[in-house]
TIDRENFI-6872 format. One record per residue (C-alpha): residue in one letter; x, y, z. Coordinates in pm, whole numbers, padded with zeros to 5 digits, always signed. Each point is the difference from the previous one (the first is absolute). Layout:
N
AXYZ;...
***
This chain:
246
M-01628-01469+00769;S+00235+00308+00006;T-00225+00378+00001;A+00099+00328-00129;P+00249+00188+00213;S-00119+00305+00162;K-00040+00352-00166;P+00261+00272+00102;S-00102+00324+00199;A-00041+00263-00277;V+00320+00181-00056;P-00074+00395+00170;D-00071+00292-00271;T+00319+00171+00069;W+00197-00266-00134;N-00196-00109-00268;R+00012+00370-00142;L+00404-00036-00026;L-00032-00386-00071;Q-00202+00056-00336;P+00197+00250-00147;Y+00320-00203+00065;L-00122-00330-00127;T-00071+00237-00321;H+00308+00132+00033;L+00166-00412-00027;G-00251-00033-00278;T+00118+00261-00236;Q+00367-00088+00071;G-00047-00359-00112;S+00018-00200+00277;R-00180-00359+00005;T-00359-00030+00093;S+00198-00283+00246;T+00185+00293+00124;I-00280+00255+00041;E-00184-00276+00195;T+00282-00075+00236;R+00040+00371+00095;R-00366+00062+00093;Q-00009-00294+00209;H+00320+00107+00202;L-00111+00358+00008;E-00381-00062+00086;C+00130-00236+00271;L+00220+00264+00161;A-00273+00254-00020;R-00241-00225+00180;G+00250-00095+00249;I+00200+00284+00084;E-00320+00220+00136;A+00128+00328-00108;D-00136+00218-00321;P+00361+00085-00246;L+00070+00334+00094;D+00019-00136+00384;V+00274-00281-00080;T+00345+00101+00054;E+00348-00210-00051;T-00021-00123+00345;R-00381-00127+00024;L+00039-00190-00331;A+00332-00160+00175;Q-00196-00128+00264;W-00264-00144-00170;C+00219-00165-00232;A+00169-00172+00272;A-00278-00115+00176;Q-00100-00205-00283;T+00032-00373-00011;W+00101-00016-00347;R+00263-00261-00187;P+00305+00144-00128;E-00075+00045-00374;S-00355+00112+00108;R+00154+00281+00202;R+00247+00134-00282;A-00298+00007-00268;R-00224+00180+00253;L+00294+00280+00082;T+00059+00024-00433;S-00363+00083-00002;F+00030+00298+00257;R+00315+00126-00084;L-00166+00002-00383;F-00320+00152+00114;W+00179+00272+00268;R+00223+00119-00291;W-00267+00054-00251;A-00186+00150+00275;G+00299+00212+00074;N+00005+00106-00389;E-00302+00093-00002;G+00012+00260+00278;L-00221-00235+00183;L+00139-00136+00288;D+00347-00004+00119;D+00200-00279-00079;V+00017-00173+00375;A+00092-00366-00177;M+00325+00155-00132;G+00178-00146+00245;M-00172-00353+00026;P+00294-00249-00052;Q+00017-00156-00336;E+00137-00345+00047;L-00096-00146+00381;C+00170-00344-00050;R+00120-00243-00286;S-00321-00229-00156;S-00060-00258+00284;P+00024-00356-00090;P-00338-00168-00219;E-00208-00147+00291;P-00193-00257-00227;T-00341-00117+00160;P+00027-00382+00110;D-00128-00272-00224;L-00299-00073+00328;V-00073+00312+00005;Y-00063+00059-00355;L-00151-00299-00052;H-00222+00023+00340;A-00106+00385-00162;L-00070-00188-00324;R-00241-00246+00156;R-00201+00221+00195;S-00127+00258-00247;D-00234+00054-00223;A+00092+00029-00379;R+00090+00359-00052;S+00275+00013+00302;R+00165-00363-00110;M+00032+00166-00354;I+00163+00293+00123;L+00239-00196+00255;R+00074-00220-00331;L+00108+00291-00245;A+00206+00131+00308;A+00199-00321+00124;E-00001-00161-00399;V+00045+00267-00236;G+00133+00267+00232;L-00217+00293-00086;G-00053+00263+00232;R-00307+00159+00136;N-00041+00266-00287;E+00068-00246-00273;I-00262-00209+00164;A-00245+00212+00046;R+00037+00110-00386;I-00067-00323-00177;H-00240+00033-00268;S-00094-00365-00163;E-00070+00152-00347;R+00337+00201+00027;D+00273-00205+00166;L-00045-00352-00032;L+00153-00136-00304;L-00003-00338-00122;H+00282-00174-00187;A+00124-00363-00123;D+00167-00050+00341;G-00271+00144+00248;C-00154+00276+00145;A+00179+00339+00088;L-00054+00273+00169;A+00107+00324-00149;V+00092+00279+00298;G+00058+00303+00067;G-00079+00209-00353;V-00113-00046-00344;G+00193-00108-00344;N+00383+00008+00006;G-00040+00141+00384;A-00196-00294+00122;R+00237-00307+00186;Y-00174-00313-00003;R-00023-00262+00234;P-00089-00372-00032;L-00260-00181+00136;P-00063-00274+00213;E-00275-00211-00201;E-00264-00012+00234;L+00013+00358+00139;S+00007+00078-00385;S-00355-00182-00014;E-00134+00212+00301;L+00114+00337-00132;F-00168-00079-00350;D-00317-00116+00194;S-00021+00335+00187;G-00172+00101-00324;P+00081+00295-00191;G+00126+00365+00145;W+00198+00063+00322;V+00109-00372+00196;F-00122+00225+00331;P-00250+00252-00091;G-00110+00241+00258;K-00353+00171+00111;D+00089+00302-00266;G+00032-00167-00345;G+00378-00013+00066;H+00221-00252+00182;L+00071-00055+00361;S+00282+00250+00103;P+00347-00135+00097;R-00076+00055+00385;W-00300-00184-00009;I+00181-00309-00191;S+00302+00042+00280;A-00232+00001+00275;L-00210-00288-00095;A+00350-00194-00022;T+00094+00068+00333;R-00324-00082+00098;A+00048-00348-00122;L+00378-00071+00084;G-00026+00140+00388;A+00124+00394+00121;E+00367-00189+00016;W+00045-00052-00414;T-00154+00234-00287;L-00023-00009-00371;R+00365+00147-00003;S+00133-00359+00176;L-00175-00160-00267;Q+00216+00140-00233;H+00306-00048+00154;R-00098-00397+00029;F-00061+00014-00389;A+00348+00191-00046;V+00167-00233+00214;R-00151-00337-00140;T+00116+00172-00383;C+00357+00091+00126;A+00026-00346+00078;V-00093-00156-00275;D+00207+00215-00194;R+00248-00149+00172;V-00055-00338-00027;A+00010+00059-00385;F+00307+00169-00020;A+00164-00270+00206;L-00135-00235-00243;
***
């Protein structure tokens, strides 16, 4: 049975004093909750890893720290965007010099999809507990990302209709997208009871970071929740091509 990932170390107060007003700024300008959460995770990772107060971070030091990380191309691009936006805000507010201004905006073209192999996926399902299996299936068979999985609320997002069950993703009302659910998976989601499908300890839901960590632990270090989404996308495109040919 999988165990919960260990908690990261605390973010230094010198960083928190800047990050909190920046995250508030993002909320004020109307950024989505998932976007704010992503920016927070990226910046907290930097704050814990660079071992310097914000005022001591230079353009060279930031570039060297980023170069030493083993991020995938798409992850690197997203993190550099978070850093540029944070320092742009801090510079405009007169809090910090904008040392991220020169960070590259386009490192490389999107890398080809790397879908999780079937054997890896099936083995992970067999050895996982019920919660982790559901996370894996939502990514591999429905195509959901970690933010979408974390925020599934059974009473709000699960919809019954004549053809089966669908899941509302990414909003409410007219802003939602609807994904059909496999029958067995929809039964498990309904059986989870009312409220958050993946509840946390504080009355809310599990964080997207924990969702992602549980998936990686089940799959093994080489594969991630993202690679399960690639599996879904590749299979969906293949089905669409066959249907078009027919």
